C-alpha positions in Angstrom: -31.0 1.0 -37.3 -28.9 -1.5 -35.6 -25.1 -1.1 -35.3 -25.4 2.5 -33.4 -23.2 4.0 -31.1 -23.1 7.9 -29.9 -21.0 9.1 -26.3 -23.2 9.8 -23.4 -22.5 11.8 -19.8 -24.5 8.6 -18.0 -23.1 5.8 -16.1 -25.4 3.1 -16.2 -25.1 -0.7 -16.5 -24.9 -1.4 -20.6 -22.4 2.1 -20.9 -19.4 1.3 -23.1 -16.3 2.5 -21.2 -13.6 3.4 -24.4 -10.0 4.4 -23.4 -9.0 7.9 -25.0 -6.4 8.1 -27.4 -3.3 8.6 -26.2 -0.5 7.3 -24.2 -2.0 7.3 -20.4 -1.2 3.7 -20.5 2.3 3.2 -21.7 4.0 3.1 -18.0 1.6 1.5 -16.5 -2.0 -0.8 -17.0 -0.7 -1.4 -20.6 -4.0 -3.6 -20.8 -6.2 -0.5 -21.0 -4.7 1.0 -23.8 -7.2 1.2 -26.9 -9.7 -0.8 -24.9 -13.3 -1.4 -24.6 -14.8 -1.6 -21.5 -18.5 -3.2 -21.4 -20.3 -1.6 -17.8 -22.5 -5.0 -16.1 -23.2 -3.7 -13.1 -23.4 -0.4 -11.4 -25.0 0.9 -8.4 -24.0 4.4 -6.1 -21.2 2.0 -4.4 -19.4 0.5 -7.3 -19.5 0.0 -10.8 -18.0 -3.2 -12.6 -17.0 -3.7 -16.3 -15.5 -6.1 -18.6 -13.3 -5.7 -21.2 -14.4 -6.7 -24.6 -11.3 -6.1 -27.1 -8.5 -8.8 -25.4 -8.2 -12.2 -27.1 -6.2 -14.2 -24.9 -4.3 -17.4 -25.9 -5.9 -19.4 -22.6 -8.7 -21.8 -23.0 -10.4 -23.6 -20.1 -8.1 -26.3 -19.8 -5.1 -24.1 -18.6 -7.8 -22.7 -16.0 -9.0 -25.5 -13.9 -7.7 -23.7 -10.6 -10.1 -20.9 -11.7 -13.1 -22.7 -12.8 -13.3 -25.5 -10.9 -14.8 -28.4 -12.6 -15.0 -26.8 -15.8 -11.6 -28.4 -17.2 -12.5 -30.4 -20.5 -10.8 -32.5 -23.2 -8.2 -30.0 -25.2 -11.0 -30.8 -28.2 -13.7 -29.2 -25.9 -11.8 -26.3 -24.4 -13.2 -22.6 -24.6 -11.5 -19.5 -25.5 -11.0 -17.5 -22.8 -10.8 -13.8 -23.3 -9.0 -11.0 -20.5 -12.1 -9.4 -19.0 -9.9 -7.0 -16.7 -7.3 -7.3 -14.0 -9.5 -7.6 -10.9 -9.8 -11.3 -9.6 -7.9 -12.5 -13.5 -5.6 -15.0 -15.6 -2.9 -12.8 -13.1 -5.0 -14.1 -9.9 -4.9 -17.5 -10.6 -3.2 -19.7 -8.0 -1.7 -16.9 -6.1 -2.5 -16.0 -2.5 -5.0 -17.9 -2.8 -7.5 -15.9 -5.4 -9.4 -17.9 -7.5 -10.4 -16.6 -11.5 -14.2 -14.3 -11.6 -16.0 -14.9 -14.6 -18.6 -13.7 -16.9 -20.0 -15.7 -19.9 -21.9 -13.0 -22.8 -24.0 -13.6 -25.4 -26.7 -12.2 -27.6 -29.2 -15.1 -28.1 -32.3 -14.1 -27.3 -34.3 -17.7 -27.0 -31.5 -17.8 -23.4 -32.9 -15.2 -21.9 -34.8 -17.3 -19.4 -31.6 -18.7 -17.9 -29.9 -15.4 -18.5 -29.3 -11.8 -17.1 -29.9 -9.3 -19.5 -27.4 -6.2 -19.6 -28.7 -4.2 -22.2 -31.6 -5.1 -25.1 -30.3 -8.6 -26.7 -26.6 -8.8 -24.7 -26.6 -11.3 -21.3 -24.8 -12.9 -19.2 -25.5 -16.4 -18.1 -23.3 -18.5 -15.5 -20.7 -21.3 -17.2 -22.1 -24.2 -16.0 -25.7 -23.4 -18.2 -23.7 -22.4 -20.6 -21.4 -25.8 -21.2 -24.9 -27.5 -20.3 -26.4 -26.0 -23.2 -23.5 -26.7 -25.8 -23.4 -30.1 -24.6 -26.8 -30.3 -25.4 -26.4 -29.2 -28.7 -28.6 -26.4 -27.9 -25.9 -23.7 -28.7 -22.4 -23.7 -29.6 -19.1 -22.6 -27.6 -18.5 -19.8 -30.0 -22.3 -18.2 -29.2 -20.8 -17.4 -25.9 -17.6 -14.8 -25.0 -16.1 -16.0 -21.9 -13.9 -13.4 -19.9 -11.9 -13.9 -17.2 -11.7 -11.0 -14.5 -13.3 -7.9 -14.6 -12.3 -4.1 -14.2 -13.9 -2.3 -11.0 -13.9 1.2 -9.5 -15.3 2.7 -5.7 -18.2 4.7 -5.1 -17.5 7.8 -7.6 -14.5 6.8 -8.7 -14.9 6.3 -12.4 -17.2 9.4 -12.7 -14.0 11.3 -10.7 -11.8 10.0 -13.5 -14.5 10.8 -16.6 -14.9 14.4 -14.5 -11.1 15.0 -15.3 -11.0 14.2 -18.5 -8.1 12.7 -21.1 -8.7 9.2 -20.2 -11.3 7.6 -21.2 -14.7 8.1 -23.3 -18.6 7.2 -21.9 -20.9 5.7 -24.6 -23.8 3.7 -25.2 -23.9 1.5 -28.0 -26.2 -1.4 -29.2 -26.2 -5.1 -29.5 -24.6 -5.3 -33.0 -22.3 -2.3 -32.1 -20.5 -4.5 -29.0 -21.1 -8.3 -29.8 -22.5 -8.3 -33.5 -19.5 -10.6 -34.5 -19.4 -12.6 -32.0 -19.3 -15.7 -33.7 -16.6 -14.4 -36.1 -14.0 -13.3 -33.1 -13.9 -16.4 -31.9 -13.8 -18.4 -34.9 -10.8 -15.9 -35.9 -9.4 -16.4 -32.8 -9.3 -20.3 -32.7 -8.2 -19.8 -36.2 -5.3 -18.0 -35.0 -4.3 -19.8 -32.5 -4.7 -23.1 -34.4 -2.7 -21.9 -37.2 0.4 -20.5 -35.3 0.6 -23.8 -33.3 0.9 -25.5 -36.4 3.6 -23.4 -38.0 5.5 -23.3 -34.7 5.5 -26.8 -34.7 6.8 -26.6 -38.6 10.1 -25.3 -36.5 12.6 -28.1 -35.9 13.8 -26.1 -32.5 9.8 -26.4 -31.1 10.3 -30.1 -31.3 12.2 -29.0 -28.1 11.3 -25.9 -26.7 7.1 -26.6 -27.4 5.5 -23.8 -29.9 5.9 -20.1 -29.4 3.2 -17.6 -29.6 3.3 -13.8 -29.5 0.3 -10.7 -29.5 0.4 -11.2 -33.2 -1.2 -14.5 -33.1 -3.3 -14.0 -30.3 -4.1 -10.0 -31.5 -4.2 -7.0 -29.6 -8.1 -5.9 -30.1 -7.1 -2.0 -31.3 -8.5 -2.2 -34.6 -12.6 -3.3 -32.8 -11.4 -0.1 -30.4 -10.7 1.6 -33.5 -13.8 1.3 -35.8 -16.0 1.8 -32.3 -14.2 4.8 -31.5 -14.9 6.3 -34.9 -18.0 5.4 -35.1 -19.5 7.8 -32.2 -19.3 10.3 -34.4 -17.2 12.9 -37.0 -15.1 14.9 -34.0 -14.0 11.3 -32.8 -13.4 10.3 -36.5 -11.1 12.9 -36.6 -9.0 12.5 -33.4 -8.5 8.7 -34.9 -6.7 11.0 -38.6 -3.6 11.7 -35.7 -2.8 8.1 -33.9 1.0 7.8 -33.5 0.7 5.8 -30.6 2.9 3.2 -32.2 5.5 2.9 -28.7 2.2 2.6 -26.5 1.0 -0.1 -29.0 4.0 -2.2 -29.0 3.9 -1.9 -24.7 0.7 -3.3 -25.1 1.7 -6.0 -27.0 4.8 -6.8 -24.8 1.8 -7.0 -21.9 0.0 -9.6 -23.9 3.0 -11.5 -25.0 3.6 -11.6 -21.0 0.3 -11.9 -19.3 -2.3 -13.5 -21.8 -0.1 -16.7 -23.1 -0.1 -19.3 -21.3 3.6 -20.9 -20.7 3.1 -24.1 -22.7 2.5 -21.9 -25.9 5.6 -19.8 -24.9 8.2 -22.5 -25.7 11.0 -22.8 -23.2 11.8 -19.5 -22.9 14.2 -17.9 -20.1 14.5 -14.4 -18.4 18.3 -14.9 -17.8 18.6 -15.1 -14.5 20.8 -17.4 -12.4 20.3 -18.4 -9.1 21.4 -16.2 -6.9 22.8 -17.9 -3.3 24.5 -15.3 -1.5 23.2 -14.5 1.9 24.3 -11.1 2.5 25.7 -7.7 0.0 27.7 -5.1 1.7 26.9 -1.9 1.0 29.1 -0.2 -2.0 27.8 -2.9 -3.9 26.9 -2.1 -7.4 23.9 -3.4 -9.2 22.6 -3.1 -12.8 19.4 -3.3 -14.2 17.9 -5.0 -17.1 17.6 -4.1 -20.8 14.5 -5.4 -21.3 12.7 -6.8 -17.8 11.8 -3.4 -16.7 10.1 -1.8 -19.9 6.4 -2.8 -18.6 7.3 -1.2 -14.9 8.2 -4.5 -13.4 9.3 -7.9 -14.8 6.3 -10.2 -13.8 2.7 -9.6 -12.3 3.9 -11.1 -8.5 3.3 -8.2 -6.8 6.4 -8.5 -4.7 8.4 -7.5 -7.9 5.7 -4.7 -8.4 8.5 -1.5 -7.1 5.0 0.5 -7.3 3.9 -1.3 -4.5 6.3 0.5 -2.5 6.7 3.8 -3.9 3.4 4.0 -5.8 5.6 4.7 -9.2 6.2 2.1 -12.0 10.0 0.7 -12.6 10.7 1.8 -15.6 13.5 3.9 -14.1 15.6 0.8 -13.6 15.8 0.2 -17.5 19.2 -0.4 -17.6 19.9 1.4 -13.9 23.3 1.4 -12.3 22.9 1.2 -8.2 24.7 1.5 -5.3 23.7 -0.5 -2.2 23.9 1.8 0.5 23.1 0.0 3.5 24.6 -3.9 3.8 22.0 -6.1 3.0 20.5 -9.6 4.2 18.9 -12.2 2.5 15.3 -11.4 3.0 15.5 -7.6 4.3 14.5 -4.3 2.7 17.3 -3.0 0.5 18.1 0.7 -0.2 20.0 1.8 -3.3 20.7 5.3 -4.7 20.7 5.2 -8.7 23.5 6.4 -10.4 22.5 7.3 -13.9 19.6 9.0 -13.4 18.9 12.4 -15.2 19.5 16.1 -13.3 17.2 17.4 -11.3 18.5 19.9 -9.3 21.4 22.4 -8.4 22.3 22.7 -5.0 22.1 26.3 -4.0 25.2 26.8 -1.8 27.8 25.4 -4.6 25.5 25.4 -7.3 26.7 21.6 -7.9 24.4 19.4 -9.7 21.8 17.1 -7.9 20.8 13.7 -9.9 17.5 11.6 -9.7 18.8 8.9 -7.2 14.9 7.4 -7.1 11.4 7.5 -6.0 12.2 7.3 -2.3 12.8 10.2 -0.3 15.7 9.4 2.7 16.5 11.6 5.4 17.7 15.3 4.1 16.8 13.7 0.4 20.0 14.5 -0.9 22.8 11.8 -0.9 26.2 12.2 -1.4 28.9 9.9 -3.4 32.3 11.4 -2.1 35.3 10.7 -4.1 37.5 12.8 -6.2 34.5 14.3 -7.8 31.2 14.2 -5.4 27.9 13.5 -6.6 24.5 14.2 -5.4 21.4 12.2 -5.7 18.0 12.9 -4.9 15.9 10.2 -3.6 16.6 6.6 -3.5 15.5 3.3 -4.1 13.8 1.4 -1.9 12.8 -2.8 -2.3 10.5 -4.5 -0.2 12.0 -7.5 1.8 12.5 -10.7 -0.3 12.0 -8.2 -3.2 16.0 -8.2 -4.4 16.5 -11.5 -3.7 14.0 -12.0 -6.4 15.1 -9.9 -8.8 18.3 -11.0 -8.8 17.2 -14.5 -9.5 15.5 -14.1 -12.5 17.8 -11.8 -14.1 15.7 -8.5 -13.3 18.7 -7.1 -11.7 22.3 -8.2 -11.4 25.1 -8.1 -9.5 28.2 -6.3 -11.0 31.3 -7.3 -10.5 34.3 -5.0 -11.4 32.9 -2.1 -11.8 34.9 1.0 -11.1 32.2 3.7 -8.8 33.8 6.4 -10.1 34.3 5.6 -14.1 30.4 4.9 -13.8 29.4 8.1 -12.5 31.3 10.2 -14.8 30.4 8.5 -17.9 28.0 10.1 -20.2 24.1 10.5 -19.6 21.1 9.6 -21.9 
């Protein structure tokens, strides 16, 4: 019978990796939330998979840098799906990296020019697929074009499976994986065209251009839900308690930021103002944006990601108030202390409260702001060279003028 899927303990080419229900990816790597990953390559040293249920608003015409000579007229552009975070859409044009693509199909008649992954599911070179479409031997909706992939080193994926709680490994047939490929492609095209057409009816769109969002592109969670429930009664029962509305929203915010090209976002701005000061004195107050840090970083650029410095995503900077600890010069590292963090402990000598000051340990680990009432903080916030300038320029942080330090410290927390 066709249309089967079941859990399996064995990682192999053709396995299906499903993210487990839960909020594991709410703070970081939101693209893994409710995802289906098809393993296209597995060896003792490396495992490669591609996400099957993350549509995007990108077309091949948006990715001329990543796809070499594949640029074509808008009418001939192919839909591009997000295959993963490695060498994918966010690598396009950055640091000399290019996009790695994968083109899946289920046409047995093309097996001689393709590589079979499992029975009835194949990978084909994009150039070959385009030639077949141009010759009328196939249609572009017969193919699923994915940008990027998910990669694991030797033993890494097995370790994540052994720890449990994050992934479920499964096997599935062609029908379960890509049985509705043509319908999915046509539906995506229709949604994008309808959303763009509707947006252009708005007078503001004549100035700003059409603005699409995750609701227009789709988030792929229904496909995940259907396949997860198909694994058996125990898995279907888990779906009855699906209350992950917050993490679903974080996924949609990630889609809005990463899977929609600038031409379809309108002329939106993050609200920053060009910051042209060459230095800031110690004691300057800096505020965090109320929107830019919901996904842990304000953009995909590594320079703007605090976790590249301390390994911790930057949600703690949401509506943060920080004090610059040292004089700051343009382009240098920046050291600050978070003033409105939660209580994390007490000082044994006087039972004084210690607040969270940031994820970076500095010196003795406790920093004191002196005044009529002293305040103590555990840890600090460290930005890599150049980061503070960029974060101020895009509006993820702003210099607070006219604020009173002691009044700010005394304000209610939480």
